C-alpha positions in Angstrom: 6.5 -9.0 18.6 9.6 -8.9 16.5 9.7 -7.0 13.2 10.6 -10.3 11.4 7.8 -12.1 12.9 5.2 -9.8 11.3 4.5 -11.9 8.5 3.3 -14.8 10.8 0.7 -12.7 12.8 -3.0 -13.3 12.4 -3.6 -9.6 11.4 -3.9 -8.5 7.8 -2.1 -5.2 8.7 0.7 -6.7 10.5 1.3 -9.2 7.4 0.8 -6.4 5.0 3.6 -4.0 6.9 6.1 -7.1 6.8 6.2 -6.2 3.0 5.9 -2.7 2.7 6.3 -1.6 6.2 9.3 0.6 5.7 9.8 4.4 3.9 11.9 3.3 1.1 9.5 0.2 0.1 6.8 2.9 -0.1 8.8 5.3 -2.2 9.9 2.4 -4.3 6.1 1.5 -5.0 5.3 5.3 -5.9 7.9 5.3 -8.0 6.3 2.0 -9.8 3.1 3.7 -10.2 4.9 6.3 -11.9 6.1 4.1 -14.6 9.7 3.8 -13.3 11.1 0.3 -13.9 14.6 0.3 -14.0 17.3 0.0 -11.1 19.4 3.0 -12.2 16.1 5.3 -12.4 14.7 4.1 -8.9 18.4 5.0 -7.7 18.4 8.5 -9.3 15.0 9.6 -8.4 15.2 8.0 -4.7 18.6 9.0 -4.1 18.9 5.7 -2.2 21.7 3.6 -1.5 22.0 0.8 -4.1 22.5 -1.6 -1.4 18.9 -0.5 0.5 17.5 -0.5 -3.0 18.6 -3.7 -4.1 17.3 -5.1 -0.7 13.4 -3.5 -1.1 13.2 -4.3 -4.7 14.4 -8.1 -3.8 12.0 -8.4 -1.1 9.0 -7.0 -3.2 10.0 -9.6 -5.9 10.0 -12.3 -3.2 6.7 -11.2 -1.8 5.1 -11.4 -5.8 4.4 -7.3 -5.6 6.8 -6.9 -8.6 8.3 -9.3 -11.0 11.5 -9.0 -12.9 11.3 -9.1 -17.0 14.3 -9.1 -19.1 14.2 -6.0 -21.5 17.8 -7.0 -23.1 19.5 -10.3 -23.5 23.1 -9.8 -24.3 24.0 -8.5 -21.5 21.0 -9.6 -19.6 19.0 -6.5 -18.4 15.7 -6.9 -16.1 13.3 -4.3 -15.1 10.9 -4.3 -12.2 7.0 -4.5 -13.2 4.1 -4.6 -11.1 2.4 -7.7 -10.6 -1.6 -8.1 -10.1 -0.7 -8.4 -6.3 1.4 -4.8 -6.7 -1.4 -3.0 -8.6 -3.8 -3.9 -5.8 -1.7 -1.9 -3.7 -2.7 1.3 -5.5 -5.8 2.2 -3.2 -3.7 1.7 0.0 -0.9 4.0 -1.6 -3.8 6.6 -2.6 -5.2 6.6 0.9 -1.7 7.5 2.2 -1.5 9.9 -0.3 -4.7 11.6 0.4 -3.9 11.5 4.1 -0.8 13.5 3.3 -2.2 16.0 1.1 -4.9 16.9 3.8 -2.7 16.8 7.0 1.0 17.3 5.9 1.0 19.8 3.2 2.2 23.3 3.5 0.1 26.7 2.8 1.0 25.8 -0.8 -1.2 22.7 -0.7 -0.9 19.4 -2.4 2.0 18.9 -4.6 0.1 17.1 -7.3 -3.5 16.6 -8.5 -5.1 13.4 -9.2 -7.2 13.5 -12.2 -10.0 10.8 -12.8 -9.2 9.7 -16.5 -12.6 8.8 -17.2 -14.2 12.0 -16.3 -11.4 14.4 -16.3 -12.0 15.7 -12.9 -9.4 16.2 -10.1 -10.2 13.6 -7.6 -9.1 12.1 -4.2 -9.7 8.4 -3.2 -12.6 7.6 -1.3 -13.0 4.0 0.7 -16.5 2.7 0.1 -18.5 -0.2 1.2 -18.0 -3.1 -1.5 -21.6 -3.9 -1.3 -23.8 -1.0 -1.3 -21.1 1.9 -2.2 -21.5 4.2 0.7 -18.6 6.1 1.8 -16.8 4.4 4.9 -15.8 6.4 8.1 -14.2 4.4 11.1 -17.5 4.7 13.4 -19.5 2.8 10.3 -17.4 -0.5 10.5 -18.0 -3.0 12.9 -15.2 -5.7 13.4 -16.0 -9.6 14.1 -13.3 -12.2 14.3 -13.3 -14.7 11.5 -14.4 -18.3 12.2 -11.3 -19.9 14.1 -10.2 -16.9 15.5 -12.8 -16.0 18.2 -11.3 -14.7 21.4 -7.9 -14.3 20.0 -7.6 -11.1 18.1 -9.6 -8.2 19.4 -9.0 -6.8 22.8 -11.1 -8.1 25.5 -13.3 -5.2 26.0 -14.3 -5.1 22.6 -18.1 -5.7 22.2 -19.8 -6.6 19.0 -23.1 -4.8 18.5 -24.5 -2.8 15.8 -25.9 0.5 17.0 -27.6 2.2 13.9 -24.6 1.3 11.8 -21.9 2.8 14.3 -19.7 0.8 16.9 
């Protein structure tokens, strides 16, 4: 499969990677969640070339993750703001941060603490079932192909059966 064909794949992960699948794009999104909005601020904080930054921002705007909003008319100046689609990426970004905190931090530990605004406690994100609220682990999820995709996506050896909530 070619990188530029990812968005055509019948796989949500492949389609997602077609938009956010490189390090600069993820770092641009990190900066967006930190409140950075202007091109020169992104450039200064990331140390990325103008060409690469412009390319990543354009792709995020085209994908509907960011929108350009004018903050000055003469001369026209625009900033980048997360759309609803962009804000919906936060749990995925938080999951990546949590993985990095757990597996990539040195002896000094995680560089940033996440504090839940409502309760004031340090926290880490947890994936939970949307129906019962139980924390999810890989063995707790059974996959099945959606109608119209039967026999197309999962490996041939995959067997769908529930065994006490484990696959």
